[in-house]
C-alpha distance (Angstrom), angle and dihedral (degrees) to the residues before:
residue distance angle dihedral
M1 . . .
D2 3.82 . .
I3 3.83 99.0 .
L4 3.78 94.4 -166.8
R5 3.81 98.9 47.6
E6 3.79 98.8 33.0
M7 3.81 105.4 36.2
L8 3.79 108.1 23.9
L9 3.80 111.4 28.4
P10 3.86 95.6 51.9
K11 3.85 88.4 58.5
L12 3.82 95.2 51.3
D13 3.80 133.0 78.8
G14 3.79 129.8 -135.7
V15 3.82 94.0 24.2
R16 3.78 116.8 177.3
S17 3.81 132.8 167.3
Q18 3.79 118.1 -114.7
N19 3.85 123.1 179.9
G20 3.81 95.7 -39.0
S21 3.80 94.7 -40.7
F22 3.80 133.1 74.5
M23 3.81 139.1 -118.7
A24 3.81 123.9 -153.3
R25 3.81 141.6 161.7
C26 3.80 110.5 -84.5
P27 3.85 110.6 -116.4
A28 3.82 92.4 -154.8
H29 3.83 95.3 70.0
N30 3.81 139.3 19.8
D31 3.79 95.8 -79.6
G32 3.79 119.1 -177.3
T33 3.82 97.7 162.8
A34 3.86 105.2 53.0
S35 3.80 95.2 -112.1
L36 3.84 97.8 167.2
S37 3.82 115.5 98.0
L38 3.84 120.6 -165.1
A39 3.81 133.9 -176.0
V40 3.81 141.4 156.8
G41 3.81 109.7 -85.5
K42 3.79 129.8 -136.3
E43 3.80 96.2 -140.2
H44 3.81 99.1 20.1
P45 3.82 130.5 43.3
V46 3.79 90.7 -111.7
V47 3.81 139.6 1.2
F48 3.80 123.6 -154.8
T49 3.78 136.9 172.6
C50 3.79 131.5 -166.0
H51 3.80 107.5 -146.9
A52 3.80 88.4 -154.6
G53 3.84 88.6 62.6
C54 3.81 103.2 -106.3
D55 3.81 116.7 163.2
R56 3.84 118.9 -109.5
D57 3.79 94.8 -123.3
A58 3.82 91.4 47.3
I59 3.80 89.9 54.5
L60 3.81 92.5 49.3
D61 3.80 92.8 44.5
A62 3.81 89.9 54.6
I63 3.82 90.6 59.8
G64 3.82 96.4 39.4
L65 3.82 99.4 -104.0
T66 3.79 138.2 113.3
W67 3.78 131.5 -150.8
E68 3.83 88.1 -111.2
D69 3.81 89.4 58.4
L70 3.79 90.1 58.4
C71 3.80 93.6 47.6
K72 3.82 98.7 48.7
P73 3.81 115.6 117.7
R74 3.78 114.6 -105.6
G75 3.79 93.8 -104.5
Q76 3.84 90.1 60.3
R77 3.81 96.4 49.0
E78 3.78 124.0 89.4
E79 3.80 107.8 -116.1
R80 3.77 103.7 166.2
G81 3.75 120.7 121.1
E82 3.81 101.2 30.2
W83 3.79 105.4 146.3
T84 3.82 119.8 -112.6
P85 3.82 130.9 165.3
R86 3.82 87.7 -108.4
G87 3.81 98.1 49.4
P88 3.81 135.6 -76.7
A89 3.80 116.0 -28.1
T90 3.79 119.8 -117.1
A91 3.81 93.5 -172.6
I92 3.81 136.7 12.7
Y93 3.81 122.5 -152.6
D94 3.82 122.1 -161.9
Y95 3.81 118.5 -144.4
V96 3.80 109.7 -160.7
D97 3.80 135.9 174.4
E98 3.81 127.2 -115.6
D99 3.81 91.0 -76.7
G100 3.79 94.9 48.6
K101 3.81 96.2 -103.4
L102 3.80 111.3 152.4
L103 3.82 110.9 -115.0
F104 3.80 101.0 170.0
Q105 3.79 144.1 -30.5
V106 3.80 131.9 -124.5
M107 3.81 113.1 -145.2
R108 3.79 116.4 -155.2
T109 3.82 116.9 -153.1
A110 3.79 129.3 -160.4
D111 3.82 91.9 -102.4
K112 3.84 91.6 51.4
Q113 3.77 99.2 -102.6
F114 3.79 117.0 144.8
P115 3.82 114.7 -154.6
C116 3.81 114.5 179.4
R117 3.79 132.3 -146.3
I118 3.81 136.4 -172.2
P119 3.82 128.7 -152.2
D120 3.81 109.3 -94.3
P121 3.82 116.1 170.7
S122 3.82 89.8 -170.1
R123 3.80 91.1 68.2
P124 3.83 120.6 83.0
K125 3.82 93.3 -116.2
G126 3.79 95.2 32.7
W127 3.84 97.1 -109.6
S128 3.79 140.2 100.1
W129 3.82 120.2 -159.6
K130 3.81 97.1 -147.6
L131 3.80 120.9 83.6
G132 3.79 94.7 -163.6
D133 3.81 109.0 166.6
T134 3.82 93.6 -17.9
R135 3.79 111.3 145.5
R136 3.80 112.2 -102.8
P137 3.82 108.1 -148.5
L138 3.78 128.5 -179.6
Y139 3.78 115.0 -81.3
R140 3.84 112.9 -97.2
L141 3.83 89.6 9.7
P142 3.85 97.5 166.8
R143 3.82 90.4 51.3
V144 3.81 91.0 48.4
I145 3.81 92.2 51.6
E146 3.80 91.0 48.0
G147 3.81 92.1 45.0
I148 3.80 92.9 53.2
R149 3.80 90.6 47.7
D150 3.81 90.0 52.1
G151 3.81 93.4 47.8
H152 3.81 99.1 -109.5
V153 3.80 123.1 151.7
I154 3.80 108.2 -107.2
F155 3.80 115.8 -139.2
I156 3.81 118.6 -151.9
T157 3.80 117.1 -159.3
E158 3.77 134.1 177.6
G159 3.81 96.8 -113.3
E160 3.77 146.8 17.0
K161 3.82 95.6 -105.7
D162 3.79 90.5 63.2
V163 3.81 90.8 46.8
H164 3.80 89.2 59.5
T165 3.79 90.9 45.9
L166 3.81 90.9 55.1
E167 3.79 92.1 44.5
G168 3.80 86.3 55.7
Q169 3.82 86.0 59.7
G170 3.80 90.6 54.6
L171 3.82 94.5 -103.1
V172 3.79 133.3 130.9
A173 3.80 110.6 -117.4
T174 3.78 141.2 167.7
C175 3.79 143.3 171.1
N176 3.77 137.3 -170.0
P177 3.81 120.3 -105.9
G178 3.78 115.3 -100.7
G179 3.80 98.8 34.2
A180 3.80 127.7 -120.5
G181 3.79 117.8 19.7
K182 3.84 95.3 15.8
W183 3.82 100.4 99.1
R184 3.83 111.5 137.0
P185 3.83 127.9 -150.2
E186 3.83 91.0 -125.8
Y187 3.82 89.7 67.5
N188 3.80 94.0 62.5
E189 3.80 100.8 76.7
V190 3.82 91.1 54.6
F191 3.82 87.0 72.1
R192 3.80 96.8 52.7
D193 3.85 107.4 149.9
A194 3.82 91.8 -7.6
D195 3.80 126.6 139.2
V196 3.79 104.6 -123.5
T197 3.80 133.1 -167.4
I198 3.81 116.3 -171.0
I199 3.81 113.8 -157.0
C200 3.77 107.3 -158.9
D201 3.78 127.5 -159.9
R202 3.80 112.1 -114.6
D203 3.77 97.9 -111.8
N204 3.80 135.3 84.1
P205 3.85 96.6 -94.6
G206 3.81 90.7 46.5
E207 3.79 93.8 50.0
A208 3.82 92.0 46.4
H209 3.82 90.4 48.9
A210 3.80 91.6 51.6
R211 3.79 91.5 51.8
R212 3.81 90.9 48.1
V213 3.81 92.0 52.4
R214 3.81 90.7 45.5
D215 3.80 91.8 52.2
A216 3.82 91.1 47.0
L217 3.82 92.8 52.4
T218 3.81 97.6 41.7
G219 3.79 108.2 117.4
I220 3.83 91.4 17.3
A221 3.80 105.5 61.6
A222 3.80 117.8 62.1
S223 3.79 91.4 -130.3
I224 3.79 136.4 -2.0
R225 3.80 131.1 -159.1
I226 3.78 129.4 179.0
A227 3.80 116.4 -152.7
E228 3.78 134.2 171.2
P229 3.81 132.9 -157.7
A230 3.79 117.2 -85.3
V231 3.81 88.9 -138.6
G232 3.77 133.4 18.6
K233 3.77 129.1 10.2
D234 3.80 105.0 -68.7
A235 3.80 145.4 12.4
T236 3.80 92.3 -82.9
D237 3.82 91.7 55.2
H238 3.82 88.8 48.4
F239 3.80 96.1 54.9
Q240 3.82 95.1 36.9
A241 3.81 87.4 57.6
G242 3.81 88.7 60.2
K243 3.79 95.7 -102.3
K244 3.80 120.8 142.8
L245 3.79 134.4 -139.8
P246 3.85 94.2 -93.3
D247 3.83 88.7 54.0
L248 3.82 91.8 68.3
V249 3.81 109.0 111.9
E250 3.80 113.4 -121.7
I251 3.80 110.8 -142.4
W252 3.82 100.6 169.8
A253 3.79 137.3 15.3
S254 3.78 134.7 178.2
E255 3.76 115.8 -120.7
E256 3.75 133.6 -156.6
P257 3.82 112.0 -110.3
A258 3.78 113.5 -98.2
K259 3.78 117.1 -105.1
P260 3.83 114.7 -108.1
D261 3.78 112.0 -95.3
L262 3.79 134.7 172.7
A263 3.78 120.4 -115.2
P264 3.83 116.2 -110.6
D265 3.78 117.6 -97.3
L266 3.80 122.1 -123.0
W267 3.81 96.8 -87.0
E268 3.79 94.0 46.5
F269 3.77 89.3 47.3
I270 3.82 98.1 52.6
S271 3.81 94.0 39.8
V272 3.81 92.0 69.0
D273 3.81 114.2 100.4
D274 3.80 111.3 -120.9
E275 3.77 116.6 -123.3
D276 3.79 120.2 -124.0
F277 3.79 117.8 -95.2
D278 3.80 110.3 -73.9
W279 3.78 95.1 -141.0
V280 3.77 124.5 -160.4
V281 3.82 88.6 176.8
P282 3.84 111.0 14.0
N283 3.81 113.3 -108.8
L284 3.80 89.9 -5.7
L285 3.82 114.1 64.1
E286 3.78 130.4 8.7
R287 3.79 127.7 -174.3
G288 3.77 110.9 -71.6
D289 3.82 95.5 26.2
R290 3.80 119.8 133.1
L291 3.80 120.5 -155.0
V292 3.79 121.8 -175.6
F293 3.81 106.7 -159.6
T294 3.81 118.9 -162.8
G295 3.76 137.8 172.4
F296 3.77 146.3 161.5
E297 3.77 117.2 -80.2
G298 3.82 115.5 -87.7
L299 3.81 96.1 14.6
G300 3.79 96.7 107.6
K301 3.80 102.2 -97.9
S302 3.79 93.2 141.3
M303 3.79 91.0 45.9
A304 3.81 90.3 51.9
I305 3.81 88.8 53.9
R306 3.81 92.1 48.9
Q307 3.80 89.5 48.8
M308 3.80 90.8 51.9
A309 3.81 90.8 49.4
V310 3.82 94.7 49.8
M311 3.81 96.1 42.6
V312 3.81 95.3 47.4
A313 3.81 90.3 48.7
A314 3.83 89.3 47.5
G315 3.81 93.8 50.4
M316 3.81 99.4 -105.8
H317 3.78 129.6 123.9
P318 3.83 103.1 -111.9
F319 3.81 94.6 -134.2
K320 3.82 107.2 20.4
W321 3.84 93.4 42.7
T322 3.82 90.0 -139.7
D323 3.80 127.1 135.7
I324 3.80 118.5 -83.5
P325 3.82 131.0 163.6
P326 3.84 109.9 -78.4
M327 3.81 113.5 -109.8
R328 3.81 136.4 -157.7
V329 3.81 107.9 -105.8
L330 3.80 130.0 -168.9
L331 3.82 118.5 -168.0
I332 3.81 118.7 -168.6
D333 3.81 109.7 -170.0
C334 3.79 111.6 -164.2
E335 3.80 96.2 178.2
N336 3.81 113.0 41.5
S337 3.78 129.7 62.4
E338 3.80 122.4 -120.7
Q339 3.81 90.2 -107.9
Q340 3.82 92.6 52.3
S341 3.78 91.0 46.2
R342 3.81 95.1 49.0
R343 3.80 90.6 57.8
K344 3.82 89.2 56.2
F345 3.79 98.2 43.2
R346 3.82 97.9 48.3
P347 3.84 95.1 73.4
L348 3.82 90.4 42.4
A349 3.80 90.6 53.3
A350 3.80 89.0 48.2
S351 3.82 89.8 52.2
S352 3.79 91.3 52.7
I353 3.81 89.0 56.5
K354 3.81 93.4 43.0
F355 3.80 91.5 54.6
G356 3.80 92.9 47.3
H357 3.80 95.3 -108.1
R358 3.79 105.5 105.1
V359 3.80 109.8 -175.7
P360 3.82 105.7 -106.8
D361 3.78 115.7 -116.3
G362 3.79 109.2 -88.2
A363 3.82 94.5 10.8
L364 3.82 94.9 109.2
R365 3.79 117.5 40.2
L366 3.82 121.5 -172.9
I367 3.80 128.6 -156.0
H368 3.80 121.5 -178.9
K369 3.79 124.2 -158.2
P370 3.82 103.6 166.5
A371 3.81 90.7 172.0
G372 3.80 88.6 57.6
I373 3.79 128.7 -127.8
D374 3.78 128.0 -99.0
M375 3.81 113.4 -136.0
L376 3.80 88.2 -172.6
R377 3.82 88.1 71.4
P378 3.82 114.6 77.3
G379 3.79 91.9 -139.7
D380 3.81 94.1 55.9
A381 3.80 92.4 43.8
A382 3.81 90.2 50.8
W383 3.82 89.6 47.9
L384 3.82 91.9 56.6
L385 3.80 93.2 47.7
E386 3.80 90.2 49.1
R387 3.83 92.0 50.2
V388 3.79 92.5 49.2
T389 3.81 92.3 45.6
A390 3.80 90.9 50.2
H391 3.83 96.6 46.6
K392 3.84 98.8 36.3
P393 3.83 94.5 -158.5
D394 3.79 124.5 -165.7
L395 3.80 88.1 -149.8
L396 3.81 126.0 26.7
F397 3.80 122.6 -162.5
I398 3.81 116.0 -168.5
G399 3.78 137.7 160.4
P400 2.87 164.2 -19.5
F401 3.78 90.7 -103.1
Y402 3.79 96.0 -137.8
R403 3.84 88.5 62.2
L404 3.82 93.0 55.5
H405 3.80 96.4 78.1
A406 3.79 136.1 23.3
G407 3.80 96.5 -138.2
N408 3.79 129.3 99.4
I409 3.81 106.6 -59.9
N410 3.83 89.5 -134.9
D411 3.82 95.0 49.4
E412 3.80 109.5 111.8
E413 3.81 94.3 -159.2
A414 3.80 91.3 55.5
A415 3.80 90.4 47.1
R416 3.81 91.1 47.1
A417 3.81 92.1 52.5
T418 3.81 90.1 48.1
V419 3.81 96.6 50.6
A420 3.82 89.2 45.8
V421 3.82 88.8 62.1
L422 3.81 91.2 44.4
D423 3.79 90.2 51.4
Q424 3.78 90.5 49.4
A425 3.80 89.9 52.3
R426 3.81 90.9 47.8
V427 3.80 91.9 52.5
L428 3.83 93.4 44.7
A429 3.80 92.5 54.5
D430 3.83 96.2 32.2
C431 3.79 87.3 -134.5
A432 3.77 141.6 139.5
M433 3.78 115.8 -109.8
V434 3.81 134.7 -147.7
I435 3.80 115.9 -166.9
E436 3.79 118.8 -166.1
A437 3.81 115.7 -141.9
H438 3.80 136.1 171.5
A439 3.77 123.4 -113.8
G440 3.78 118.1 -126.6
H441 3.79 122.9 -93.0
G442 3.79 103.0 -151.4
N443 3.82 115.0 83.3
A444 3.75 130.8 131.5
G445 3.80 92.0 -136.7
G446 3.81 94.9 57.9
G447 3.80 125.0 -174.5
K448 3.78 118.9 42.4
D449 3.81 91.0 -15.2
R450 3.80 91.6 69.7
S451 3.77 117.9 115.9
V452 3.80 117.2 -98.3
R453 3.79 92.4 -153.6
P454 3.83 112.9 125.8
V455 3.76 119.7 -95.1
G456 3.80 116.1 -117.3
S457 3.78 135.9 34.0
S458 3.80 117.9 16.2
L459 3.81 87.0 -129.1
L460 3.80 87.5 86.0
L461 3.80 89.0 63.7
R462 3.82 91.2 59.1
W463 3.80 104.1 33.5
P464 3.84 109.5 67.0
E465 3.79 129.3 66.0
F466 3.79 89.2 -132.6
G467 3.79 134.7 26.5
L468 3.80 118.3 -171.8
G469 3.78 134.1 165.5
I470 3.78 137.1 -177.5
A471 3.80 122.1 -129.8
P472 3.84 133.0 174.9
D473 3.81 114.4 -80.4
D474 3.81 105.8 158.6
P475 3.83 112.9 128.7
D476 3.81 90.3 -173.7
Q477 3.80 95.7 52.7
R478 3.80 113.9 123.5
P479 3.80 125.3 -153.9
G480 3.81 110.3 -79.4
E481 3.81 93.7 16.0
R482 3.76 124.4 116.0
C483 3.79 115.5 -103.6
R484 3.81 108.8 -109.7
T485 3.81 100.3 -177.3
V486 3.80 126.5 50.4
A487 3.78 135.6 -177.3
V488 3.80 117.3 -128.4
K489 3.79 104.2 -139.8
P490 3.80 128.3 -170.7
W491 3.81 112.6 -134.3
R492 3.79 96.3 -176.0
G493 3.79 134.4 36.1
A494 3.81 110.0 -90.1
R495 3.80 116.3 -122.5
D496 3.80 91.9 -143.0
D497 3.79 139.5 17.3
R498 3.79 112.4 -93.3
D499 3.80 137.2 164.8
W500 3.80 98.2 -110.9
P501 3.81 112.1 162.9
T502 3.78 117.9 -109.8
R503 3.78 98.8 -156.1
L504 3.81 134.6 20.7
T505 3.76 130.6 -167.0
Y506 3.80 135.8 -167.7
G507 3.80 110.6 -80.3
G508 3.78 97.3 -144.0
E509 3.79 134.8 -116.4
G510 3.82 113.3 -39.1
N511 3.79 91.0 10.7
W512 3.78 135.4 97.9
P513 3.84 107.9 -68.8
W514 3.82 96.4 -121.3
K515 3.80 132.2 32.3
V516 3.79 133.5 171.7
V517 3.81 115.7 -93.9
P518 3.83 104.0 -115.4
D519 3.80 121.7 -125.6
F520 3.79 91.3 4.9
V521 3.79 114.5 168.0
P522 3.82 110.0 -165.1
A523 3.75 119.0 -131.0
P524 3.83 117.7 -105.8
G525 3.78 110.8 -77.3
W526 3.83 93.7 19.2
D527 3.79 93.5 126.6
S528 3.80 94.4 50.1
I529 3.75 109.7 118.4
D530 3.79 118.3 -101.7
R531 3.81 101.5 -122.8
R532 3.78 98.9 165.9
S533 3.76 119.5 124.7
A534 3.77 114.4 -95.9
């Protein structure tokens, strides 16, 4: 707030501009000659002198103010009602240069419009509403410069409101004028050798803005982190919900380059004791494993994946129905809408309660992207890595694969770029991963004799540790009826021995959808790998 122009001058009579300061009639005595001079102070918000000798407090008392009113921080001053071309202002933000000189103000209105004005003594009210070529510095620039000099972490937000929220936490914060997408190259050098934390809004423009600022400051700032609120959309929502600074969720951090080191030789390598399996699901999936799970359309492949997600999060083996340690699960559905998905998850959640294994709050997180994501685009790839970094799942479900990039499904280069991002996500979270994929349609055999190999690039046949698919195997199925028993067929050679089921059957009403067929003895040749073309 401009104390002089906004609090004092409107309460005085006979105001006129004079060489950067103002003259007015003193309200503390019968003044006919405009003997009160006023100007912006260097150590105080305003300095004024009555040339007739009136006391400062007497002058302020005559216009209904106190010295404490003038010295209150912005957040404690009433700012509603200031006129703007877009409606009354609810907040006013001063943009100043390195020396604290006011360059312009941003006026926030109730409907989130942000008209700007610059000081203009030639105008009747001392303001012009066009920025023109006015310099646009960082918000709170003098505090940022001082904070970097004193070794403080500098927080960058998307808007001024969040800057004030962070300042209320005792932090040094700034933003650029104009919000997301308005970062300017001239801001970069301010952050030379600074430790920077960017707090992004939880929406697409906010995430893109954070990445843009990060890229601009890489190689300039000493360190960079990107964090997002644990709740709500922005930093203000986060702190108003009672969250603290450590509760911010880090989604990206710069790292110092690793020091050069020689690889171990053979004898060093084999002398290291191997750690025990780090199971996510005992004897089924360990950290780092990749399973591509396929199936014929309409058989219940997606439901089997949802069942696995719910049961693992609830602390149940997804096929044996025995107790296991509950795990953090993240499911990213790139095909179904939230409404479609809710209808499928409600009975699964009910089953978890029925069987005494209610999914713990926060154990299973669900993200829906029915339009798909395109790993070939840097923004979408960065989005996935940020989600995985934020959620830190033990087990990640994602798919179907054909909705993970916008290239030709048979193009190996597109598939290679996509699995590279998936592998990066897997390593970041140190998790196991299940990727849903569709089985091919074209096969001369037709029916249950079709191949369960995934449609698309042959890279998928080589990439995962495990490749399994479900196919019809119900001898009692009648024409037009739903298949209630399926074979679980491997379509690639497993890289380790695991207890994957060989046959699943419908669990029954009010039960889990799929259960292992008991005492099933597979027919000769069942475990031979399906090598037919998809």
